[in-house]
C-alpha positions in Angstrom: -28.2 -55.8 -72.0 -28.9 -52.1 -71.7 -27.9 -50.3 -74.9 -29.3 -47.0 -73.8 -26.5 -44.4 -74.3 -27.7 -42.5 -71.3 -26.7 -43.2 -67.7 -28.2 -42.5 -64.3 -27.3 -38.9 -63.2 -25.9 -40.3 -60.0 -23.2 -42.2 -62.0 -19.8 -40.4 -61.9 -18.1 -40.6 -65.3 -14.4 -41.0 -65.1 -11.5 -40.7 -67.5 -9.6 -44.0 -68.2 -6.8 -44.9 -65.8 -3.2 -43.9 -66.7 -1.2 -46.9 -67.6 0.2 -48.4 -64.5 -0.6 -45.5 -62.3 -4.1 -46.4 -61.1 -5.2 -42.8 -61.1 -8.5 -41.5 -62.7 -9.9 -38.0 -63.2 -13.6 -37.7 -62.3 -15.8 -35.7 -64.6 -19.0 -33.9 -63.4 -22.4 -35.6 -63.4 -23.8 -35.7 -66.9 -26.9 -37.0 -68.8 -24.9 -38.5 -71.6 -22.1 -41.1 -71.7 -19.1 -41.5 -73.9 -15.5 -40.8 -73.0 -12.3 -41.3 -74.9 -8.7 -40.6 -74.2 -6.5 -38.9 -76.9 -3.3 -37.0 -77.3 -3.0 -33.3 -77.0 -1.4 -30.6 -74.8 -1.8 -27.0 -74.0 1.3 -24.9 -74.2 2.1 -21.3 -73.5 3.7 -19.1 -76.2 6.7 -16.9 -75.5 6.0 -13.3 -75.0 7.3 -10.5 -77.2 10.6 -8.7 -76.6 8.9 -5.3 -76.5 7.4 -4.7 -73.1 3.7 -5.7 -73.2 0.9 -3.8 -71.7 -0.4 -5.2 -68.4 -3.8 -4.5 -66.9 -4.4 -4.6 -63.1 -7.4 -3.9 -60.9 -7.5 -3.2 -57.1 -10.8 -3.0 -55.3 -12.3 -1.5 -52.1 -16.0 -1.6 -51.2 -18.5 0.9 -49.8 -17.4 4.1 -51.7 -15.5 7.1 -50.3 -15.9 10.4 -48.5 -16.2 12.5 -51.6 -14.7 15.7 -50.1 -11.6 13.8 -49.2 -11.3 12.0 -52.5 -12.1 14.3 -55.4 -9.7 17.1 -56.2 -11.2 20.6 -56.0 -10.1 21.4 -59.6 -7.8 20.1 -62.4 -5.2 22.6 -61.1 -5.6 21.4 -57.4 -5.0 17.8 -58.5 -1.2 18.6 -58.6 -0.9 21.6 -56.3 -3.0 20.4 -53.4 -4.3 16.8 -53.8 -7.0 15.7 -51.4 -6.0 13.7 -48.3 -7.2 10.4 -49.7 -4.6 10.5 -52.6 -1.8 12.2 -50.9 0.4 9.1 -51.1 0.2 9.3 -54.9 1.7 12.8 -55.0 5.1 11.5 -56.2 3.6 10.0 -59.3 0.5 12.2 -60.0 1.9 12.9 -63.4 1.4 9.2 -64.1 -2.2 9.1 -62.8 -5.6 9.9 -64.2 -8.7 10.7 -62.3 -12.2 11.1 -63.9 -15.3 12.2 -62.1 -18.6 11.4 -63.7 -18.4 7.6 -64.3 -21.7 6.2 -63.3 -22.3 2.6 -62.1 -24.8 0.1 -63.3 -28.4 1.0 -62.3 -29.4 -1.8 -60.0 -33.2 -2.1 -60.5 -34.8 -4.6 -60.0 -32.3 -5.4 -57.3 -32.8 -2.3 -55.2 -32.5 -4.3 -52.0 -29.1 -5.7 -53.0 -26.6 -2.8 -53.1 -23.7 -4.8 -51.6 -24.3 -8.0 -53.6 -23.9 -5.8 -56.7 -20.9 -3.6 -55.7 -18.2 -6.1 -56.6 -20.1 -8.4 -59.1 -20.9 -5.5 -61.5 -17.5 -3.8 -61.0 -15.7 -5.5 -63.9 -18.7 -6.8 -65.7 -20.8 -3.6 -65.9 -23.8 -6.0 -66.0 -26.6 -7.0 -63.7 -27.1 -10.6 -62.8 -29.9 -12.4 -64.6 -33.1 -11.7 -62.6 -34.6 -15.0 -63.7 -31.8 -17.1 -62.2 -31.0 -15.2 -59.0 -30.0 -18.2 -56.9 -27.4 -19.3 -59.5 -24.4 -17.3 -60.9 -25.4 -15.8 -64.2 -23.9 -12.4 -65.0 -21.3 -11.8 -67.8 -17.6 -12.4 -68.5 -15.6 -9.7 -66.7 -13.2 -7.3 -68.3 -10.1 -8.9 -66.8 -11.1 -12.3 -68.3 -11.8 -10.8 -71.7 -8.2 -9.6 -71.7 -7.0 -13.0 -70.3 -8.6 -14.8 -73.2 -6.8 -12.5 -75.6 -3.3 -12.5 -74.2 -3.3 -15.5 -71.8 -1.7 -17.9 -74.3 1.4 -15.7 -74.3 2.1 -16.2 -70.6 2.3 -19.1 -68.2 -0.8 -17.9 -66.3 -3.6 -16.1 -68.2 -4.6 -14.1 -65.2 -3.9 -13.7 -61.5 -6.7 -13.3 -58.9 -5.9 -12.2 -55.4 -8.0 -11.3 -52.4 -7.4 -10.3 -48.8 -10.4 -12.1 -47.3 -12.0 -15.6 -47.9 -14.7 -15.6 -50.5 -17.2 -17.3 -48.3 -19.7 -14.6 -47.2 -23.2 -16.1 -46.6 -25.9 -13.7 -47.5 -28.6 -13.5 -50.2 -29.7 -9.9 -50.7 -32.7 -9.9 -53.1 -32.3 -13.7 -53.4 -28.9 -13.3 -55.2 -26.3 -16.0 -55.0 -23.8 -15.4 -52.2 -20.8 -15.5 -54.6 -21.8 -12.1 -56.0 -20.6 -10.5 -52.7 -17.0 -11.6 -53.0 -16.1 -12.2 -56.7 -15.2 -9.7 -59.3 -13.7 -12.0 -62.0 -16.0 -14.2 -64.1 -14.5 -16.6 -66.7 -18.0 -17.0 -68.2 -21.4 -15.8 -67.2 -21.8 -18.8 -64.9 -18.2 -19.2 -63.7 -16.8 -16.9 -61.0 -13.0 -17.1 -60.8 -11.8 -17.8 -57.2 -9.0 -15.6 -55.7 -6.0 -16.8 -53.7 -5.7 -15.2 -50.2 -2.5 -16.9 -49.0 0.6 -15.0 -50.2 2.8 -18.1 -49.8 0.5 -20.1 -52.0 0.6 -17.4 -54.6 4.4 -17.3 -54.6 4.5 -21.1 -54.9 1.9 -21.1 -57.6 3.6 -18.5 -59.7 7.2 -19.3 -59.3 7.8 -22.6 -57.5 9.5 -20.9 -54.5 10.3 -22.8 -51.3 7.4 -23.5 -49.0 7.2 -23.0 -45.3 8.8 -26.4 -44.7 11.8 -25.4 -46.9 11.0 -27.8 -49.7 10.6 -26.5 -53.3 7.2 -26.9 -54.7 7.5 -29.2 -57.7 5.1 -30.0 -60.5 3.8 -33.5 -60.6 4.6 -35.2 -64.0 1.7 -37.5 -63.4 -0.7 -34.5 -63.2 0.6 -33.2 -66.5 0.3 -36.5 -68.2 -3.2 -37.0 -66.9 -4.2 -33.5 -68.1 -2.7 -34.0 -71.5 -4.9 -37.1 -72.0 -8.1 -35.7 -70.6 -7.9 -32.4 -72.4 -7.1 -34.1 -75.7 -10.0 -36.5 -75.4 -12.4 -33.9 -74.3 -12.8 -32.6 -77.9 -14.2 -35.9 -79.0 -16.3 -36.4 -75.9 -18.0 -33.0 -76.3 -19.4 -33.9 -79.7 -21.4 -36.8 -78.1 -23.0 -34.8 -75.3 -26.3 -33.0 -75.0 -26.1 -29.2 -74.9 -26.5 -29.0 -71.1 -23.7 -31.5 -70.6 -21.5 -29.6 -73.1 -21.7 -26.6 -70.8 -20.9 -28.7 -67.7 -17.9 -30.2 -69.5 -16.7 -26.8 -70.7 -16.8 -25.3 -67.3 -15.2 -28.2 -65.6 -12.3 -28.4 -68.2 -11.7 -24.7 -67.7 -10.8 -25.4 -64.1 -8.7 -28.3 -65.2 -6.8 -26.1 -67.7 -6.1 -23.6 -64.8 -4.3 -26.5 -63.0 -2.4 -27.3 -66.2 -1.3 -23.6 -66.5 -0.2 -23.6 -62.9 2.0 -26.6 -63.5 3.4 -25.1 -66.6 4.3 -21.8 -64.8 6.2 -23.7 -62.0 8.0 -25.9 -64.5 9.0 -22.8 -66.6 10.2 -20.9 -63.6 12.3 -23.8 -62.3 14.0 -24.2 -65.6 14.8 -20.5 -65.7 16.1 -20.5 -62.1 18.5 -23.4 -63.0 19.8 -21.7 -66.0 20.2 -18.3 -64.2 22.1 -20.1 -61.5 24.5 -21.4 -64.2 25.0 -17.9 -65.5 22.7 -18.2 -68.5 20.4 -15.2 -69.0 16.9 -16.6 -69.9 14.6 -13.7 -69.9 13.9 -11.2 -72.6 14.5 -8.2 -70.3 16.9 -5.6 -71.5 20.2 -5.4 -69.6 19.0 -2.0 -68.2 15.7 -3.4 -66.9 15.4 -3.7 -63.1 15.8 -7.2 -61.8 12.7 -8.9 -60.4 11.9 -7.7 -56.9 12.3 -9.9 -53.9 9.1 -10.9 -52.1 9.2 -11.6 -48.4 6.2 -13.2 -46.7 5.2 -11.2 -43.6 5.2 -13.0 -40.3 2.9 -10.6 -38.4 -0.8 -9.9 -38.8 -0.7 -6.2 -39.8 -3.1 -5.7 -42.7 -0.8 -3.2 -44.4 2.0 -5.7 -44.6 -0.3 -8.4 -45.9 -1.7 -6.2 -48.6 1.7 -4.9 -49.6 3.1 -8.5 -50.1 0.1 -9.1 -52.4 1.0 -6.0 -54.3 4.6 -7.2 -54.5 3.4 -10.5 -55.9 1.5 -8.6 -58.6 4.6 -6.6 -59.4 6.7 -9.7 -59.6 4.2 -11.5 -61.8 4.2 -8.5 -64.2 8.0 -8.1 -64.1 8.6 -11.7 -65.1 5.7 -11.7 -67.6 4.1 -14.6 -65.8 0.8 -12.9 -66.4 -0.4 -9.7 -67.9 -3.8 -9.5 -66.1 -4.4 -9.2 -62.3 -7.2 -8.4 -59.9 -6.8 -7.8 -56.2 -9.9 -7.6 -54.0 -8.5 -5.6 -51.1 -11.7 -6.3 -49.1 -15.3 -7.3 -49.6 -18.6 -5.8 -48.5 -18.7 -7.6 -45.2 -17.0 -7.9 -41.8 -13.6 -6.2 -42.3 -12.1 -3.9 -39.7 -8.9 -1.9 -39.4 -7.4 -2.1 -35.9 -4.1 -0.8 -37.4 -5.9 2.6 -37.7 -6.7 2.6 -34.0 -10.3 1.4 -34.0 -12.1 -1.9 -34.5 -15.4 -0.7 -36.0 -16.4 -2.6 -39.1 -16.0 -0.8 -42.4 -19.6 -1.3 -43.4 -21.1 0.0 -40.2 -19.1 3.2 -40.4 -20.2 4.0 -43.9 -23.8 4.5 -42.7 -22.6 7.5 -40.8 -25.5 9.9 -41.5 -22.9 12.7 -41.6 -21.7 12.1 -38.0 -18.2 13.5 -38.0 -16.5 10.7 -36.0 -17.8 8.0 -38.3 -17.0 10.1 -41.4 -13.4 10.4 -40.2 -13.1 6.7 -39.8 -14.4 6.0 -43.3 -12.0 8.6 -44.6 -9.1 6.9 -42.8 -10.1 3.5 -44.2 -10.2 4.9 -47.7 -6.8 6.5 -47.3 -5.4 3.3 -45.9 -6.6 1.3 -49.0 -5.3 3.9 -51.4 -2.0 4.0 -49.6 -1.5 0.3 -50.4 -2.3 0.9 -54.0 0.1 3.8 -54.0 2.8 1.5 -52.5 2.4 -0.7 -55.5 2.3 1.8 -58.3 5.0 4.0 -56.8 7.2 0.9 -56.7 6.4 0.1 -60.3 7.3 3.6 -61.3 10.8 3.0 -60.0 11.5 -0.2 -61.8 13.2 0.2 -65.2 11.7 -1.6 -68.2 12.5 -1.0 -71.8 12.8 2.7 -72.5 10.8 3.6 -69.4 9.4 2.0 -66.3 7.2 -0.9 -65.5 4.4 1.5 -64.7 4.7 3.1 -68.1 3.7 -0.3 -69.6 0.8 -1.0 -67.2 -2.7 0.2 -66.6 -3.4 -0.1 -62.9 -6.9 0.8 -61.7 -8.1 1.3 -58.1 -11.7 1.8 -57.4 -15.0 1.0 -55.6 -18.4 -0.3 -56.7 -20.2 2.5 -54.8 -19.7 6.3 -54.7 -21.1 6.7 -51.3 -21.7 3.9 -48.8 -24.0 6.1 -46.7 -26.8 6.2 -49.3 -25.5 3.6 -51.7 -25.1 6.1 -54.5 -23.5 5.1 -57.8 -23.5 8.3 -59.9 -19.8 9.1 -59.6 -17.9 6.0 -58.9 -14.4 6.6 -57.5 -11.6 5.4 -59.8 -7.9 6.1 -60.0 -5.8 5.0 -63.0 -2.0 4.8 -62.8 0.2 4.0 -65.8 0.3 5.0 -69.4 -0.6 1.7 -70.9 2.4 1.8 -73.2 1.6 5.3 -74.3 -2.1 4.8 -74.9 -3.4 6.9 -71.9 -2.7 10.6 -71.2 -2.0 10.8 -67.5 -1.3 13.7 -65.1 -4.9 14.9 -65.2 -8.1 15.2 -63.3 -11.2 15.3 -65.6 -14.0 16.7 -63.4 -16.9 16.4 -65.8 -16.5 13.0 -67.6 -19.5 11.7 -69.4 -19.6 7.9 -69.3 -20.5 4.8 -67.4 -18.7 1.9 -65.9 -19.0 -0.2 -69.1 -17.6 2.7 -71.2 -14.6 2.9 -68.9 -13.9 -0.9 -69.0 -14.3 -0.9 -72.8 -11.9 2.0 -73.2 -9.3 0.4 -70.8 -9.3 -2.8 -72.9 -8.8 -0.9 -76.0 -5.9 1.0 -74.4 -4.4 -2.3 -73.4 -4.5 -3.4 -77.1 -7.5 -5.8 -76.7 -10.0 -5.7 -79.6 -13.5 -5.7 -78.2 -16.1 -6.9 -80.7 -19.0 -5.5 -78.5 -19.4 -3.1 -75.7 -18.9 -4.4 -72.1 -22.2 -4.5 -70.2 -24.0 -1.1 -70.3 -21.3 0.6 -72.4 -22.4 2.8 -75.3 -19.1 4.3 -76.3 -15.4 4.7 -75.5 -14.1 7.6 -73.3 -11.8 9.1 -75.8 -10.7 12.1 -73.7 -8.7 9.7 -71.5 -6.6 8.6 -74.4 -3.2 10.0 -75.4 
């Protein structure tokens, strides 16, 4: 009889079967054995009655045409805003722009500007040069906040994208996931984004699917997860360090499923009570009702992006989550036929100052900012508490490059909308800000009420001049 507590790595460890159900939950391959099933459950806490601060990020690659993006002066910010931000004119008093935020220096990855655009955007950190072929970077700012406030909502965070996260390229030997992920739950765990609006709607609120049936949580899944998550605490103590990391990362994904189930169950209960005339939310009577989200039937990129923006608004309105990211596009393959041309975004950014190509890049930038403006303008017109939904949010639009033509990163383009519950002084353009990407992220988390015990990435300070 073999009493060796170790098993062959090819053996798949499984959780015990649910009584009478014949269902098992497979664990990742490990070096150690030992699995027990116990009781336990993960639950979400109710949110506070005072409107909470929400934090959202929206991304576009390849930088901007600077003359079309940056205001000529603090006075011109309001009087004659540049073409790229014209759609924000109605709410410029609720926006903040700062020139002078530098990106992460990319040496020794000088041959990988596009692999680092998005991956460093919310981490302010370079990947580990010794493990290039594997994900190893840093937890991102959105997930730092999700860890702090996520227990108060059904979903800790919401990750959306316009394009599949499947780009196959390895600049400077870096893992392909660096091209298309901005959220990292841990240094080794990129968080996948949802690209199907209908799936997002079902995931968040249990709405009717395309076939007309309501998406329902599976009680068996909940029961299984309760057992596995409860037993995992005992299992972890018996494992080698490498296996502990594998188990932690695996169970993080399992917990995400549990939270999705909890969100759907919660929304279904609220819907039933509201139908019976019982008010279930903590919104004030004067608050705007949750917006209606309609799934677009066509293939216009603007309609697609706007419905994703609507889903973000709805998730914030209903306090389903307080943290969101939306990758409007990634550094590969996207075109904008809606603008009258089919050239790829990336190819046009290497314009060498040729006017026709410059104008196309400017049009693409304006298009993306217009979708962001659609979202924040809408938020500014939804009542919440003593102000608006936007008053209680921090919504950042930006890019991981300043200039796609030469891959510069000295003055990364950012727009911040929303006052963060009164923590940010808006209505300004600061033309000579001294700081870097990590400084900005660290400051944003502080403004959102998230205590940060250490700087994010390359941060050395907070940008105090942006605060109220």
